[in-house]
C-alpha positions as CSV (number, residue, x, y, z in Angstrom):
1,M,122.4,46.6,-38.6
2,I,118.8,45.8,-37.7
3,S,119.4,46.3,-34.0
4,E,121.2,49.6,-34.7
5,S,118.4,50.8,-36.9
6,G,115.8,49.9,-34.3
7,A,117.8,51.7,-31.6
8,F,118.0,54.8,-33.9
9,V,114.2,54.8,-34.5
10,K,113.6,54.3,-30.7
11,G,115.9,57.2,-30.0
12,M,114.1,59.4,-32.5
13,M,110.7,58.6,-30.9
14,L,112.0,59.3,-27.4
15,G,113.5,62.5,-28.6
16,G,110.3,63.6,-30.1
17,V,108.3,62.8,-26.9
18,F,110.9,64.8,-24.9
19,C,110.5,67.8,-27.2
20,V,106.7,67.7,-26.8
21,L,107.0,67.6,-23.0
22,V,109.4,70.5,-23.0
23,T,107.0,72.5,-25.2
24,L,104.1,71.8,-22.8
25,L,106.0,72.5,-19.7
26,G,107.4,75.6,-21.2
27,H,103.9,76.9,-21.8
28,I,102.7,76.4,-18.2
29,K,106.0,76.7,-16.4
30,M,106.0,78.5,-13.1
31,D,109.1,80.6,-12.0
32,S,110.9,79.8,-8.8
33,S,109.1,82.5,-6.9
34,T,105.8,80.8,-7.4
35,K,105.0,78.7,-4.3
36,S,102.8,75.6,-4.1
37,H,99.3,76.5,-2.9
38,E,97.1,74.5,-0.6
39,H,93.6,74.5,-2.0
40,R,91.1,76.5,0.1
41,H,87.4,76.8,0.2
42,L,85.6,80.1,0.6
43,Q,82.3,79.9,2.5
44,A,79.3,82.2,2.4
45,P,78.4,83.9,5.8
46,K,75.9,82.2,8.1
47,K,72.6,84.0,8.7
48,E,73.6,84.6,12.3
49,D,76.6,86.6,11.1
50,V,74.3,89.1,9.3
51,L,71.7,89.2,12.1
52,N,74.4,90.2,14.6
53,L,75.1,93.4,12.6
54,S,73.5,96.7,13.3
55,E,71.0,98.1,10.8
56,D,73.5,100.8,9.8
57,E,76.2,98.1,9.2
58,R,73.8,96.1,7.1
59,L,72.9,99.1,5.0
60,G,76.5,100.0,4.5
61,L,77.4,96.5,3.4
62,S,74.5,96.3,0.9
63,H,75.8,99.4,-0.8
64,S,79.5,98.6,-0.6
65,I,79.4,95.5,-2.9
66,R,79.3,96.7,-6.5
67,V,79.4,94.0,-9.2
68,Y,80.3,94.6,-12.8
69,C,79.2,91.7,-15.1
70,I,81.1,90.7,-18.2
71,I,79.2,88.4,-20.6
72,L,81.3,87.0,-23.5
73,V,79.2,86.4,-26.6
74,K,79.5,85.4,-30.3
75,P,76.9,86.0,-33.1
76,K,75.9,82.3,-32.9
77,D,74.8,83.0,-29.3
78,L,72.2,85.5,-30.3
79,S,69.1,83.9,-28.7
80,Y,71.1,83.3,-25.5
81,W,72.4,86.8,-25.6
82,A,68.8,88.1,-25.8
83,A,67.7,86.0,-22.9
84,V,70.6,87.1,-20.6
85,R,70.0,90.7,-21.6
86,E,66.3,90.4,-20.6
87,T,66.8,88.4,-17.4
88,W,69.5,88.1,-14.8
89,S,72.0,90.6,-16.2
90,K,69.6,93.5,-15.2
91,H,70.5,92.7,-11.5
92,C,74.2,93.5,-12.0
93,D,75.2,97.0,-10.9
94,K,76.3,97.2,-14.5
95,A,76.4,94.5,-17.2
96,E,78.0,94.7,-20.6
97,F,78.3,92.3,-23.5
98,Y,81.7,91.7,-25.1
99,S,81.3,90.3,-28.6
100,S,83.7,88.6,-31.0
101,E,82.4,90.8,-33.8
102,K,79.9,93.6,-34.4
103,V,76.3,92.5,-34.3
104,K,73.7,95.1,-35.4
105,V,70.8,93.7,-33.3
106,F,72.4,94.4,-29.8
107,H,74.9,96.9,-28.5
108,S,78.2,95.3,-27.4
109,I,81.9,96.0,-26.9
110,V,83.5,94.5,-30.0
111,L,86.7,92.5,-29.4
112,D,87.4,91.5,-33.0
113,T,88.6,88.0,-32.3
114,E,87.0,84.5,-32.2
115,D,89.6,83.2,-29.8
116,M,88.1,82.8,-26.3
117,W,91.3,83.5,-24.4
118,L,91.9,86.7,-26.4
119,M,88.3,87.7,-25.8
120,M,88.7,87.2,-22.1
121,R,92.0,89.1,-22.0
122,K,90.6,92.1,-23.9
123,A,87.4,92.1,-21.8
124,Y,89.2,92.1,-18.5
125,K,91.6,94.8,-19.8
126,F,88.8,97.1,-20.9
127,A,86.9,96.5,-17.7
128,Y,89.9,97.4,-15.5
129,E,90.9,100.5,-17.5
130,N,87.4,101.9,-17.6
131,Y,85.7,100.8,-14.3
132,K,88.5,100.1,-11.8
133,D,87.2,103.1,-9.7
134,D,83.5,102.2,-10.0
135,Y,83.2,98.6,-9.1
136,N,85.0,96.3,-6.6
137,W,83.9,92.9,-7.9
138,F,84.0,91.6,-11.5
139,F,81.8,88.6,-12.6
140,L,82.5,87.0,-16.0
141,A,80.0,84.6,-17.5
142,H,79.1,82.8,-20.7
143,P,75.6,83.4,-22.4
144,T,74.4,79.9,-21.3
145,T,74.9,80.8,-17.6
146,F,72.1,82.0,-15.3
147,A,73.2,84.0,-12.2
148,V,71.5,85.1,-9.1
149,I,73.4,88.3,-8.4
150,E,71.9,89.0,-5.0
151,N,73.2,85.6,-3.8
152,L,76.6,86.5,-5.2
153,K,76.6,89.7,-3.2
154,Y,75.6,87.8,-0.1
155,F,78.5,85.4,-0.6
156,L,80.9,88.3,-1.0
157,L,79.9,89.9,2.3
158,K,82.8,88.2,4.1
159,Q,85.4,89.0,1.4
160,D,87.6,92.1,1.2
161,S,87.8,93.3,-2.4
162,S,91.2,94.9,-1.6
163,Q,92.6,91.4,-1.2
164,P,93.2,89.0,-4.1
165,F,90.2,86.8,-4.6
166,Y,89.6,84.5,-7.6
167,T,86.6,82.2,-7.0
168,G,83.9,80.1,-8.5
169,R,83.6,76.3,-9.1
170,T,87.2,75.1,-9.0
171,E,88.6,72.1,-10.8
172,T,92.0,70.5,-11.1
173,S,94.1,69.8,-14.2
174,G,97.5,68.3,-13.2
175,D,99.0,70.7,-10.7
176,L,96.8,73.5,-11.9
177,Q,93.7,74.6,-9.9
178,Y,91.4,76.8,-12.0
179,V,87.8,78.1,-11.9
180,N,85.6,76.5,-14.5
181,G,84.3,79.3,-16.7
182,D,80.9,77.6,-17.3
183,G,79.9,78.4,-13.7
184,G,81.2,82.0,-13.9
185,V,84.4,83.6,-12.6
186,V,84.6,86.2,-9.8
187,L,87.6,88.4,-9.4
188,S,88.1,91.1,-6.8
189,I,89.4,94.5,-8.0
190,E,92.8,93.6,-6.5
191,S,93.0,90.4,-8.5
192,L,92.0,92.3,-11.7
193,R,94.7,94.9,-11.0
194,R,97.3,92.1,-10.8
195,L,95.9,90.4,-13.9
196,H,96.1,93.7,-15.8
197,K,99.7,94.1,-14.9
198,V,100.8,90.5,-15.8
199,F,99.1,90.9,-19.2
200,E,102.2,93.0,-20.0
201,D,104.5,90.1,-19.5
202,P,104.3,87.7,-22.5
203,D,106.5,85.2,-20.9
204,K,104.2,84.7,-17.9
205,C,100.9,85.5,-19.6
206,P,101.1,85.0,-23.4
207,E,98.3,86.1,-25.7
208,Q,98.6,82.9,-27.7
209,G,98.7,79.3,-26.3
210,G,101.3,76.6,-26.8
211,V,102.4,75.5,-30.3
212,I,101.2,71.9,-29.8
213,W,98.7,72.0,-26.9
214,K,96.6,75.1,-26.3
215,L,95.1,75.6,-22.9
216,S,91.5,76.5,-22.5
217,A,90.7,80.1,-21.6
218,D,89.8,79.4,-18.0
219,K,93.0,77.4,-17.5
220,Q,95.1,80.1,-19.1
221,L,93.5,82.7,-16.8
222,A,94.5,80.5,-13.8
223,V,98.1,80.3,-15.1
224,C,98.4,84.1,-15.4
225,L,96.8,84.7,-12.0
226,K,99.1,82.1,-10.3
227,Y,102.1,84.1,-11.4
228,T,100.7,87.1,-9.5
229,G,100.1,85.1,-6.3
230,V,96.4,84.7,-6.9
231,H,95.0,81.2,-6.6
232,A,91.6,79.6,-7.4
233,E,89.3,79.2,-4.4
234,N,86.2,77.0,-4.4
235,A,83.0,78.8,-3.4
236,E,80.6,77.0,-1.0
237,D,77.7,77.8,1.3
238,S,77.8,77.4,5.1
239,E,77.0,73.7,4.6
240,K,79.9,73.2,2.2
241,K,77.7,72.8,-0.9
242,D,78.9,74.3,-4.2
243,I,77.2,77.5,-5.1
244,F,78.6,78.0,-8.6
245,N,77.2,75.2,-10.8
246,T,78.5,74.1,-14.2
247,K,75.2,72.2,-14.9
248,S,71.6,73.2,-15.2
249,V,69.0,72.7,-12.4
250,G,67.4,69.9,-14.4
251,S,70.6,68.0,-14.7
252,L,71.5,68.4,-11.0
253,I,68.0,67.2,-10.0
254,K,68.3,64.1,-12.2
255,E,71.7,63.3,-10.7
256,A,70.2,63.8,-7.2
257,M,67.3,61.5,-8.0
258,S,69.7,58.8,-9.0
259,S,72.2,59.1,-6.2
260,H,70.0,60.4,-3.3
261,P,66.4,59.3,-4.2
262,Q,65.2,60.0,-0.6
263,Q,66.8,63.4,-0.4
264,V,66.5,64.9,-3.9
265,V,66.4,68.6,-2.8
266,E,69.1,68.3,-0.2
267,G,71.3,66.3,-2.6
268,C,70.7,68.6,-5.5
269,C,71.7,72.2,-4.9
270,S,72.5,74.9,-2.3
271,D,69.7,77.2,-1.2
272,M,72.2,80.0,-1.8
273,A,73.2,78.9,-5.3
274,I,74.7,81.7,-7.4
275,T,74.9,80.1,-10.9
276,F,73.6,77.3,-13.1
277,S,75.0,76.6,-16.6
278,G,73.9,75.0,-19.8
279,L,70.4,76.7,-19.8
280,A,68.4,77.2,-23.0
281,P,67.1,80.7,-23.5
282,N,63.5,79.8,-22.5
283,H,64.8,78.1,-19.4
284,M,66.3,81.4,-18.3
285,H,62.9,83.0,-18.3
286,V,61.6,80.1,-16.2
287,M,64.4,80.6,-13.8
288,M,63.5,84.3,-13.4
289,Y,60.0,83.3,-12.6
290,G,61.0,80.8,-10.0
291,V,63.7,83.0,-8.4
292,Y,62.1,86.5,-8.4
293,R,58.3,86.2,-9.0
294,L,56.8,83.0,-7.5
295,R,55.8,83.5,-3.8
296,A,53.8,81.3,-1.5
297,Y,50.9,83.5,-0.3
298,G,50.9,84.1,3.5
299,H,54.6,83.4,3.8
300,S,56.8,86.4,4.7
301,F,60.4,86.5,3.3
302,N,62.2,89.0,5.6
303,D,65.9,88.7,4.9
304,A,68.2,90.6,7.2
305,L,70.0,92.2,4.3
306,V,68.5,93.8,1.1
307,F,70.3,94.2,-2.2
308,L,68.2,96.4,-4.4
309,P,68.7,95.9,-8.1
310,P,69.6,98.9,-10.3
311,P,66.8,101.1,-11.8
312,G,65.3,99.4,-14.8
313,S,65.2,95.9,-13.3
314,D,61.5,95.7,-13.8
315,N,61.5,91.9,-14.2
316,D,61.5,90.9,-10.5
């Protein structure tokens, strides 16, 4: 009797584990039409690529890349919200804040939800339906992220927005490759079009996560995009350094001092870095000073391509 009872309990436990696995796999299952994807890396153009262009071609390129910035915020982020509003977001061709609820202090597009995945879905849906004809690249960021939009545009020079691109700092979770939202997420208009369409299919792209295990918003985004044939691509400079960072400059420098004490700068960050994350509001203002204002007298900075910020960007 004891052995039969033990076998029964063991069977119940195994059955429970099996049910959990079925639930998890059912949440992130891929249909038979979804093929395995070999991870790729997208690289920024080399300086020589731009120098070989004619002046008319350079001018055309500088005007052809239009970036719409989506910043997801909550009332608790008010000080970060203010810092982003006063600093780097002014360099987007258009930037709008999407808030979980109405806040009287700043204007925002109210999403009426605290759930980050629902916020992301609603923001992307609104952006596509209202701006699909005005912008060809869509950059999503959190309020603790600092972005250099001119470097983003430089990186996008080699990319065709009519093709499906989904890029940033990629990470892997099991078989799923996704872009870490802390470093910012970039979608081409074609990727956003496909995402908007798959939103209508609750089996492939549900509004709510799994019953037992809920995926993070950036992982859920990758699942939905994967169903449409869009896969995460890691963004790098021409030297294969990451340009979307999920840590602050200070943290990256400390790590470089520990691991590469003789080459701190080279071991820290790319010269063409696009984002840094985890910044306090006052650090964003310091970053603006270093990126846009500080210049060494007597040195000329003549880049082959110029991306002029929109009118009103009086902080650079």
